[in-house]
N, C-alpha and C positions, 0 to 999 in steps of 0.2 A: 504493499499500499504505499503510496504517495501522497506528502501533504500539496497540495497545487500553489498555496499561499502560507504564507509564514504569519502566523500571529504578533502584529505587532506590541510589544511591551514596552515601556518608555529607557529601559536600560541595555545600553548595546553591548553586545557581547561578540568575544572572537573566540573560533573552535576551529576544530575540523571534525569533519561528518563524512559518513556513508553515501552515496547518495541512489543506491541501486546496490540487488545481491552479488555484484561483483566483490561487494566488500570494501574498496580501494575507497580510504580516508583523505580526503583536501581539504585546506581550508574554508571558513564556515561562517559566515556573519549573521546572527540573529540576535534575539532578545530574549532580558528575562526581566520579570515582573519587578516593580519598585519595591523596596524593600518596605511591608506587611507592619501591623503593628508587635505579633511575634514572630517575626522574621529576623533572621539570622542572613546578613550576607557577609561572604567572602572570596579574598582573591587566593583563587587556584596555587599551590605553588608545587604541590605532585598529586600524579593522579596515576595509579594499579591499574595493569591491564589483565583481567579477569577471562578463563577461556570462553567465559559465558557473552563476553563482546565481543569474541570470535565468531561463537554464536549467529547472535543478532545484527552484527554486521552484513551476514552471510546470509540471513533468512530462514538459517535451518531449522528453525522452530516456527517457522509460516504464522510470526506474531511480528515482524518487524515494518515499523510505519518511519517511511525515508522522508525528508533527509533526518538519520541517527546518529549525534553525538552520545557516543561510548561513554562508561568510565562511574564506576559508581566505590570507588576508593579513593576517595577523593578529602585532601587534606589541605590545609591554607589557615590563614591569618584572617582576624576577624575587621571588616572595615565599616558594617554600621550594623547597629540594632535596632528592631522596634520597638514603640514607645513601653508596650509591655512583656516584653525581656524581660526577663530575672534571673538568667541563670549563666549568662554573656555577657562580657562587654568589649569594645573595640581592642584588637591587637590580642584578641587571647587565639589559641592555639585548638584547632576544630577542624572535625574533619564528617563528612556524609559517606552511609553505608548505602544497600541496597534502594532503602526504604526514604520517600520525600512524602507517603503521606498513609492516612487509613482512618477509620471513620472513628473513632475512640468512642462508641459506645456501646460495642460486642460484645459478647462472653470473649472473646480473645484479648479483645484492647485493654478491657478492665482487668484481663491477668498478663498485663505485660507482656504479651504475645501479638504483638502489632502486624509481625512477621506471618501470621495462620491469618489477620483480618482478609473474611472475603472483597474489602474493599479498599485493601492494600494499595497504594500508589509505587509504583519501581521509580526507581532515582534516572530512567532515561527510556522513551522508547512506549511511554504512558500516558493517559487520560489525567491531568489533573483537575482538584475540585473545580477549578473556572474555567475547565473544557480546552486547556492550549494542552501541547504537547511536553512531556519534561524532555528535556537534554541533561546529558553526563556532563562530569569531571573533565571531558579532554577539550577543557577550555579556561577562559581566564578568570572568568568570575564563577562562584553557587551563590544562590540564595533556600534557602528552606524554613521551615517552621521550625521553632529551636528544640520541639519536640524530638526531633528528627534528628540533632547535630548532636556527635560526639566529641566529648573534655579530650586534649592530647595531651596527657602528660607532659611536663616540662622535659626530665628524662630521657623523654621516647624519639630519639628524630625523627624529624617528619616524612621523611622518606619511605625508613620501614614500617612509619606505622600505616599508609595506606592502605594493605593490602590485609591490617587485620580485618577488618570493618566486613572483608568480605570471606575470603579463606583461611584468617585467625576465629571468623564467628562461626564458620560452618562446621569446624572440627570440633571447638571449643565445647558449645551448648549439646551438640549428642555425649561428650562423653562426662558431661554434665549430670544432664535430663536420664539415660540411661544407669547411672552411677559406678560407671568404667573411670572414674577418679580417685579411686580409694588403694593408697600404696601396699597392700597385698594383693592384688590382682594382676592380672597377664594379658596382658591386649595384642591383638595385631591388628598392625596399618597397611591396607594393599594399595598399592601404588606408592610414589615416592613423586610427587609435584607440588605443585600450589598448595593444594588441601594438603597432600601426606605429609610432607617435611614438616608443618606446624603442629599435624594433630602427634607426630614423634614429639615436638618441643612441651607443648603442653602438656602431654602424658606423662614425660621425664620430668616435669616441673609439680605435676603432683605427688611423683613418686610410685610409678606404677611402673611396672615392667613388660618392655615394647618390643614384638617381634617385626620385624617391616617386611612383606611379602609382596613379592613383585616376578618378573616375569624375564627380568633383566638382570643376567648374572653381575654387570657393570656396576650396578648400584650398591652393590654389597660394601665396599671400601665405604663409598661417601656415609650410606645409614649407620655404620658401628663408630666410625673413625670420628665423622664431621656432625653428626646428627646427634650421637649418642644413644643408639640403638644399643638394644642387648643383644638380639641376633636376628637375623636374616636368614627368610624361607624363599628359595628361588620355586617359584609355584610350577612350573613346568616339570619340576623334577620329582619320580612320582614316589622314588625313596624317601626325600625328605618330607614329605607330606606326610606319607606312612608313617615317617616316625614323629613327627607334630600331630597327627590323630590326637582329640580331647584334653588338648593343653592350653585351651585359651579360654578367658572368662569371656571376651565380646572381640567384636573384629569392627573396626570404622574403617569402611570400603571406601573410598575417593573415584573410584576408575571411574569413568562416563563411556567407555565404549563397551563393546559387547562382550559377556565374558562369561563363565560359567561361576555359578552359587554352589554347588556340589559339591567341591574339594571346601571351602572357605566352611559350609556347614559344618563338615566332618573333621575340621581344625577346634570346633568348638567344644566345650564340656559340657555338662549336661545342665539346661537352663541358661548357656550362652545366648548372646544377643550377638546378629550380624545387621549393623547399621548403616546402612546406605545412603550415601552423600552426594553420589554423584550422580549423574543424571543420564543416561544411557536415551538414548536417542529410540531403540526399539526394547520393547518390553522383553527382562530378561526370563528366564524359564523359572520356577520354584519348585524345588524337589520337596515335596510334601510330605515324604515318609521318615526325612531327615529330623524335618521339626516335631511328629509325632513322637520318633523315638527316641527325642533326648531333651523333651518338652521345651526346644529352641525359641527364641524370637527373631523374626527380621523384621525390621522398623528403619523408618526414614527421617530426616532432619533438615528441616530447609534455614542456612543463618540462624539469626537470634531477635527476639524484640528486642527495644530501645535501654531497658535494664540493664537485662544482662550484656550487650553488648556493651557500656559503659562498663561493666565489673568485667569482662575481657581485657577488654584496652589498660585499665587499671592492673589487674591480674599480671599482663605482660610485662607493665612499667617496672611493679614489683619485683617479678622473676627475671628480668633482662632478659624478657623472649622476641626476638626479631627475629622476622621473615628474612629468608637469602635473597637478594636482591640485586638484581641487573639496571643499574639506573641508566636511559635514553634521551635521546633528543626528540621534541616532537617531531622531526621530519623524519626521526627513522622509523614511525611507527608502523607501516605498510611491513616494511623488511622482517621488523619485531611481529607482525600477526604470520608473517611465513613460517619462519622459526617457530612460533609456539605452537601453527599448525604441526610441525614435526619433534613437538617436544624439545625442543634445543634452547633450554631456559635453562636456568638454576636460579630461584627456581618461580621467578615473578620479577616479569619487568615491570618498573615504575615510571611515568613520563617525569622529565624535571619541567614539568609547565611555566613555574615560577620565570627560569632563567632564558627556555627556549623556545616558548610559543611565540611570544615576541617576533621575534628574529624572523620568522616566517611571515608575517603581516602584509 
């Protein structure tokens, strides 16, 4: 779907947008609303690149609205606050993740689960309350209701803070909700990418024993030596799989490609939990006998509510948890997307918007 005429707001903004499902990003001038009484406006300094940005610019899920300005791992410095804003002031370090709106009245919203609100509004490519389309963080400024603004602690580097707002909360939330954050547990992390490496770091900070499960043997050294995992399991190796049957209390599965769940369920102890956070494009096969014969659970999780997201960022700052990032310039973004498609990044690209966007305008 293409917007024929972009709605005019008073604040002129410069960013990069995809115009069609080729996914090619190029300079784009648009506008953002004036800062409302409960809004926080900020200068964007960094924005992480999430794999879903790649899916959205190419319309892989059939929901993309063009022109599309991606980016939901957005951090920067407050430039203006509305008259009724209570939690933020000019100069504060802040961020916006995947959400910029919800209904505030449903059961999910009243339980700090705005991420599951049926009327949640995504940071880009969605329709806002005023009927206009939301634009993301591949741009020089951002504005959002203060409810959806996250405070970035002073000891957390801004460039590394961005990916926490999606990759970080996506794995932190299920670790907490499914009780996989207890020191006496042993969990598996499937896939060692943007999400997987954060799952390892958070789990280790909780004191959990971690096994990285991967199809790639060249990830072993990285998992054990750089990320601090306790063990590594090559999922293509039947002997290793057999030896590990029934040893894990839970598994965080971050893989978004097609893959078999049967071997993973086999690794779980009785009452074990397999939690999916990767979004496969096609349905995965669910082996029911594996569940029945071990009273096992298969669950899912999608980012987190605003209260939990702030809790996660504060936890990361306290425990010095930072994603491994590669900082890039704005004009490198199309190359970065090509590399992301090949999983050629350790582990998250972050665009230096503040220093490189203006150079391309």
